[in-house]
N, C-alpha and C positions, 0 to 999 in steps of 0.2 A: 441680566440686563439692567435690572433695577439698581443693583449695587454699582454697576458702571455709571449709570445716570446720576446716582447720588454722589459718587466720587467726582464726576466732572462738573456737575451743576450745583452741588452743595445740598444741604438739608432741604427737604420739601417744606413749602410754606402753606399754612392752612388758609382756607378761603376768607376767614375772618381778618386776615392780615392785609386784605386788598386796600382797606381804607388807610393803612399805614404806608403803603407803597405809593405815596404821592410825592410830587416835586414841589419844593419851594420856588419862589419866583426867580431867585438867583440861579438855582440849579436848572430850572426850566429854560431860562435864557440861554444857558450854556448848552443844554441838550437839544431843545427844539429850534433854537435860532442858529445853530451851527451851519445848517444847510443854507439858510438865507444870507447870513453875513459872509460866509465863505464864497458865495457867488461873485463877490466883488473881486476875487482873485483872478477871474477870467472874463468877467462881463465886458470891461473896457477893451480887453484884447480882442474879443470877438467883434466888437465894433470896428476896430482898426483893421482886422483881417479882411473886412469887406471894403473899407475905404481906401487903404493904402494902395492896392493894385490898380485903382481907378484914378485917384487924384494925387497920388504921391505924397509929398510933404504937406500938402494942404489938408491931408487927413487929420493932422494933429491940431489943426484949427477947427475943423468940422466936428471933431469928437466932442467938443464942449457943448455946442447947442444940442447935439443928439443926447448927451448925458443929461442936459437940462430937461429935455422932454421925458426922459426915463424917470427922473426924479419927480416930475409932475405926476406921472402915472403912479409912482410909489405913493405919493400923497393921497391920490384918489383911492388906491387899493387899501391903504392903511385905514382911511375913514370907513371904507366899505366893510373891511373885516373887523373893525372895532364894533360896528353894528352887528356883525355876525356873532361874535363871541358874547355880546351883551344880550342878544335875543335868544340865541340857541346855545345853551350851555351843556350840550351833550356832544360827544365826539362825532365827527362826520363832516363838519365844515360846510362846503358848498353842496355836498350831497344832501344834508339835512335841509338846507335852504331850498333846494330844488324840489325835494320830496314834499315838503310842507306847502309849497306854493304852486307847484305844477303837477303833483301826483307822482306815484312811485315809478311809473314807466319812464317818464321824462327824466326823472332823477338818475336813471341808470347811465345817462350821458355823462353826468358829473361823476358817477361812480367809476366808470371806465376811464375817464380823464384822470382822476386822482390815482387810480391803481397803476395806470401806465406811467404817470408822472413819477410815482414812487419808485417803480422799477428802474426807470431811466436815471433818476436822481442818484441812486446807489452807484450805477455804472459811471456816470459823469463825474461825480465827486471823487470817487476812488481813482479814476483815471487822471483827473487833474491833480490829485495829491501826489501820485507817482511822478507826474510831470514836474512837480515842484522839487522832488528829491533829485531827479535827473538833472534839472536845471542847476541845482546846487553843485552837482558834480562837474557840470560844464564850466561854471564860473569860478569855482573855488577849488577844483580838484586837481590842479596842475596837470592838465592834459587828460584827465579822466573823462573821456567823451564817448566811450564805447559801451554805454549802459542802456541804450535804447531797447535792446533785446529783453531787458528785465521788466519792461513796462507791463506786459500781460501777466507774467507769473506773480509779480509783487502785488498787482491789483487783485488778482484772484485770492491770494493769501489774506489780504486785508478784509475782503468781504467775508471770508470764512471766520476770521477773528471777530468781526463785528457781530455776526450771527451768534457766535458762541457767547460773547459778552451779554447780548440781549436775552439769550435763553436763561441766563443766570438771574434775570429779574430786573424790574424797572429801577429800583433804588441803586443797585450796584452799577447798572448802565449809566445812571445819572452821575454817580461819583466818578466813573471812569471817563466820561465824555464831556463833562462840563468845563474842565480847566482849559483845554485847547482853545475854546472860543475866546476866553479872556486873554490868553497869551497872544492870539492873533490880533486882537484889538490893540494890545500894547505894542506889538511888533510894527503894525502899519502906522500907528501913532508916532512911533520912534522914527520910522522912515520919513514921514511927512515933516516932522520937526527938524531932522537933520537936513532934509532937502531945503526947507525954508531958510535955515541958517546959512547953508552954502550958497543959496540963491541971493541972499541979502549981502553976502560978502563977494559975490561975483565968481564963486568957485564951483557952481553946479555944472558939470559937463553934460554933453549930449552923446547919445548912442551913435555907433558907427552904422550908418544906413547902407553901407556897401559890404558889410561883413558877410562871409560865406554862409549861405543857408537862410538868409532873411527873405521875407516875402518881397518879390520884385516891386519896385516903385513905379506907379503909373505916372502919366504926365498930366498935370492940371490944365484944364482949359480956361476959358474966360467966361465972365458973366455970372449968372446966379449960381451960388455955391460952387464956384471954381469949375463949373462945367459938369458937375456930378448930376446925374439924372435923379428925378424924384424916386424912381425905382430903387436906385442904389442907396439913397438916404433912408428910405423905408426899410430896406433890407438890413442896413446897419442898425437902425432903431430896433428891428425885430431881434437881431442877434444880441444887441445890448440888453434886450428884455430878459435874457437869461440871468441877469443880475437880480431879478425880482423873484426868481423861483425859490421856493421855500417859505414865501411869505404866508402861505396858507397853513403851514405846519402847526401853528399854535391853535388855530380853530379846529383842525383835525385831531389834535391830541389834547383837547381841553379836559378830557376825563382824567388826565394825569396831574392836573393842578389841585392844590388844596382848596378847601372852601374859604370864602365864596369864589367859586371857579370863574364866573364871568368877569368879576372885577380884577382878579389876579391875572387872568389871561389877557385882558385889555391893557393893563399896565405893562405886561411883558411885551405885548405886540408893539406898543408905542415905543418902548425903549429899543426894541429890535430894529424898528424902522428908522429911528434916529441914527443908530449906529451904522446901519446899512447906507443911509444917505451920505454920511460923512466919509465912509470908506470908498464908495463908488465915485463921489466927487473928487476925493483926494487922489485916487489912482488915475482917473482921467486927467486931472490937472497936471500931475507929474508927467504923464505921457505927453501932454501938450507941450511942456517945457523941455523935457529930455529927449523927445522923439524916439522913445523906446518902441521898436517896431517888432511885430510878431515874426517868428521863424516858421518856415514851411513845416517842419516836423514837430512843431509845438514846443521845443526846448532850445535855448532857455526862454522862459516865459517873460512877458512884459513886466510883471511885478518883480521878478528876480532881477531883471536889468535895472529897474528903478532902484531897488535896494543896493545894488552894486554901485550905481552912479551916486546915490545919496551918501553912502558910507565911505566910498573910496576903496582903494585896493591894498591898503596896508594891513597890518595884523589886526588892528581894531576894526577896520572895515570888513575884513573877512569874518571876524567873529560876529559882527552885526548881520552880515549876509547869512551866515549859518543860522543865527537865531530867527531871522525873518522866514527863511525857507523851511526850517523845521516846524515853525509855528504854522506856516501856511499849509504844509503837508498834513500836519496833525488836524487842523481845523477842517480841511477838505475831507480827510478820512472820517472825522467825527461828524461832519455834515452829512456824510452817507449814513450815519447812524440815525438821523432824524426819521427817515422812512421806516426804520425798524421799530420806531415808536408809533408813527402814524398809520402805516399800512395795516398792522394787525388790528388796531382799534377800528379803522374804517371797514376792513374786511369782516370783522365781527359784527359791526353794526349792519352792514349790508346783508350778512348771513342771517341776522335776526329777522330781517324783512323777507327772508327766504328767496333772495336773489343769488346767493352763493351757498355752497355746501355748509351744512350746519356744523361740521367738525371745526370750522374756523371760529366758532363761538366759544370753544372750550379753552379754559386756562390750563396751563401745563404745570410742570413740577414746581416751578418758582413763581407761579401766578402770572407769568407772561402768556400771551396768546402764541404758544409755541408753533402751532401749525401755520399760522400766518407768517411768522418769522422765517420758518424753513422754506415756505413757498416763495417768499420775497428773495431769499438768498439764492435759491435755485434759478429763478427767472432772471435775476440780475446777472448771475454768472453766465447764463446762456447768452444774454445780450452782450456781455463783455467779450465773450469768445467770438461772437459773430462779427463785431466791429473792430476787433483787435485792440480794444481799450483806447481808441482814438477820440479825443475830446471833440474835435471838429465834426466828426461823423455823428457823434452822440447828441451834440447840440441841436442838430436838425430834428431830432426826435424829442428833445427836452422840453422846449417852451410850448409846443402845441398842447400837450396834456394839461400843463399847469394854467395856461391862459384860457383854455376851454373851461376849466374849473372856475377861474376868475370871472369869466363871462356868465356862467351859470349862477354864481353867487350874486353878482351885481344885478342881473335881471330878476332873480328871485326876490331880492330885497326891494327892488323897484315895485314889483307886484305886491309885496307885503305892505309897503307904505301907501300904495295907491288905495288900498282897501280900508285905511285907517285915517282918522282925524286926530292929529297930534301936533305938538309944537315942532317947529322947523320941518314940517312935512315936505314942503317944496324943496328945501335945501337937500334933504336926504334923498328925495326922488332924483334930483338932478345929479348929485354925486354918484349914486349907485348906477344910474343910467349911463353916465359918462364912463364909469369904470367898466360896465358891460360892453359898451360900444367899442371902446379902445382895445379891450382884451380880445374881442371878436376880430377886430381888424388885425391884431398881431397874429392871431391864429391863421387868418386868411393869407397874410403876407408870408408867413413861414410855409404854409402848405403850397403856395405857388412858387416861391423862390427856392425852396429847398426840396421840391418834389422829387427831382431826379437824384438828389444826394441822400435819400433815405427817408424823407418825410412821407413818401408814398406808403411806407410800411404802416405808419400811424394812421394815415387816411383810410387804409384798408382795415386795420385792426379795430378802429372805433366802431363802425357799424356792426362788424362781426362780434365784437365784445358786447355791445348793447343787446344784440339778438341773443347771444348765449346767456346773458343774465336773465333776460325776460323768459327765455325757454326754461331755464332752471326754475324760475318762479312758477311758471305754468305747470311744470311737473309736480312741484310741491303742492300746489293748489289742487290739482287733480287727484293726487294721492290722498290728501286730507279729505276731499269730498267723497272719495270712495270708501275710505276706512272709517270715517266718522258717522256713517249711517247706522244708527243704533235702533233696530226694531225692538218692540216690546217683547220681553221674555226670550231674548236671543240666547241667553246663557243656559237655557233648559235643554236637556238631551233630546235629540230627535230619533236616534237609533234605538231599537229594542234589544239588539245584541251587540256585544263588544268583544272583539277578538284582538289578541296580541300576537304578532309574529316577531320572533327573535332571529335575526340573521346570524348564521353560524358559518365561520370560516374553518374553525377547528375547535375541539373541545378543550378549553383551558379556563383559567380563573376569570378572564374577561367575559367569556360566554356565560359562565355560571353566575357572575354578578348580574348580567342582564336578565337571566332567567329568574333569579330571585326577585329582581325589581318587577318583572312581569307579573309574578304572583301577587306582589304587594298592590298592584293596580286593581285586583279583584275582578278580572274579566270573566266572560263566559267561557273562554277557551284560550289556552296558551299553546302556541305551536312553534317549534324550532324549524327554521327553513335554511337549507343549504342549496345554493345555486351551483349545480354540478357542471363546472367547466371541464374539469379533469375527472374522467370516469374512474380511474384507478384511485385517486385521492378520495372521491366520493364513497367508493366501496370500503376503503379503510376507515373512513370517518364513521360510516354506518355500523361497521363491525365494532368499533370502539364504543360507539354510543349505546349499542344493545348490551354490551358487556359491563357497562359502568353502573355503579350504584349512586353516582353523584347527582343524577337528575332522573325524574320520572316523566319528563316531557317527551312527547314523541318527536322524532326527527323526520321531516319531509324533504325528500330530494327532488329538486325542480330541475329538469333537463334544460341545459343551456348550450346546445352544440355550436351555436354561432358566436358564443362568448360575449354576447350583448347583455351584460348583467342587469343594467338599469331597465332595459326593455323587458327582460324576463320577469323582473320583480314588479314592474308596472302592470304587466298582463295579469299576474297573480293577484295583485291588489284590486284590479278592476273586477276580476271574477268573484272575489270574496265579497265585494261591496255592491255588486250589481243589483241585488234585490232591493236596495234603497232603505233597508231596515238594519243593516249591519255597519257598524263603525269599526275601523281598523287602526290599531297603533302598531307601528313598526319600530322596534328597538334595534339600534345599530351599535354594537360594541366597538369602541375605538381604543386601541392600545396606544398609550402616550409614552413618548421617549424623550427624556430630558437631555441626553447626550447627543452630540452631532452625529456620531456613527449610527446610533439607533434610528435617527430620523432619515439618514441616507439609505439604510438597509430596508426600511419599511415604508410603504406608501399607504396613505389613508384614502379610502373611497367613501367614507361616511358622508362627507359634505355633498359629493356629487349624487349619491343615492338619495339624500334628503331633498336636494333640489328636484330630482326627477319625480319623487313621490309626493312632495309637498303641494304640487299643483292639482292633485286629484281630490275630488269631493269625498268626504267621509273618511279621509286618510290623514293621520298625524304621524310625524316621524320624530323620534327622540334619539340623539346620539349620547351614548353612555361612556364617558371616558374611564379608562383603567390605567393606572400608573405602572406600566410594565418595567420601567427602569427601577422603580422602588422594589418590585418583586425580585429583580435580579440582585439588587444590593442585599436584600434580606437573605436570599439563598447563599450568597457568597460569604456572608457573615455567620452562617450556621443556623439561621432561623428559618422557620417554615413560612413561606409566603401565604398571606390570607387575602380574603376578598376585600377587606377594608384596611 
């Protein structure tokens, strides 16, 4: 298995190489910002998906003020998270902020929010990336429209590929996943440029609002906001808030930056926010002018329609469309890579606080947190299968987690600055408080408007998740309290006599190795014990034992007519130690088989016996392995098998 792992993942990296496995600012922008900037590919579409069925073509006007409100929130959150990465330079983001300002139990709300967000992010980004590829087939494939059935299998394959890439290590993941972010920026920039040129010359067409499969157009009313209710506007704003997901990735993955981590992370965060603002505004503006409308089944996407309208339908236009869609698919897929960087770091950090299993703190073969990567892949695959890789269904789960984290970060920093006297204190308090309030409002809007569409799942998971994390922590604390009571002189022997029992199934090399080890313990008495389930076998074993010169230890047959081996051995151990002055060591020979057939033909009872006896006072159990497969190989090669 180690050879297979080495072949698949490459040579193992030593722990000292951790400091070398850091990301430069340019690579970090490509790796950690992919999730955030790629959200622009579907954020504006999600706004239109709410507005178009209600107000019809007026939606293309209303999308602009809603986009403006989202950009204002982006500004507040950028200022907030610039504060986070400056003050807290350890991975964890809003979790660290909440823990330091509200205590570890409250911080688990942020932990659950971020963990859920990472899981959903992988599913959303991968599903949206596959939508981009299917949209390319719709618009440029000459009638290639029967590919919707590939949505789920392609998305599953991409998640498996992402997990594999990250298991190979941070540096290689960075090299693999940084380029698509820059290609996407260039592609959308090219679309905006071509659209501006065609608009200036009067040649920018509009989409067909009556095409088969488009979201049905509503009828605009009169008066305030074309008759759209405040509820619809807020719902559109909340849907558009999905454009901001991924903004927290840099604060959660700050440990991946080179020194000085805080300054490098802050610069990368500001650059990412500026790029995101331009992309979101550009896509919404194009939708405003071209009337690109969402389709019911999600394909072709709004951004694909905009690329087709901007480039035209000729050969050059098709080439441009292919470039944009492939870049979009790649950045969405690599945006799903961001959680594979942030989730393991966060899970490791929470596990260090003993709110998650400690195995999540271990670095793997290539210095990545392999257990966290595998856990994220499994959970996101399960979510993908449940939702059928539908972006619209997943968005209902998407923003609740991340905006809960935003709210925790903003409120935590508000509390931080309230306790300090510093320059611009009031400005910082105001900015962070506004970020917290608006983020909480988005969570509430999503929970209410999307409750029946899947948001109920997150609403249920949140309290259960927080309870589970606190329960894990309580278990760790109770174990530590029980195991760390160290009375004076506790290592001194209490028993006056020491006996060793060697469990015997048959007389062979494994049994003799255990008997030899028993003598090396220098006990007062060594006894071989056979639990007699089969009386005929027990008689044959006793006869062989009496006739052999391989051992001088006596064999005791313990009747076990009801075949309850553990019960019979437990009763024998209790009788032996009942005087309170005798300690007992039970040696269990275990024959090890390296080949699959050997493992199938032999079952081991050593662990179950150890669990049964290990709970008794004055009793210790040791399992002694013996390589039976090696003995077979020696015999087959003409050599005499030995104990060692």
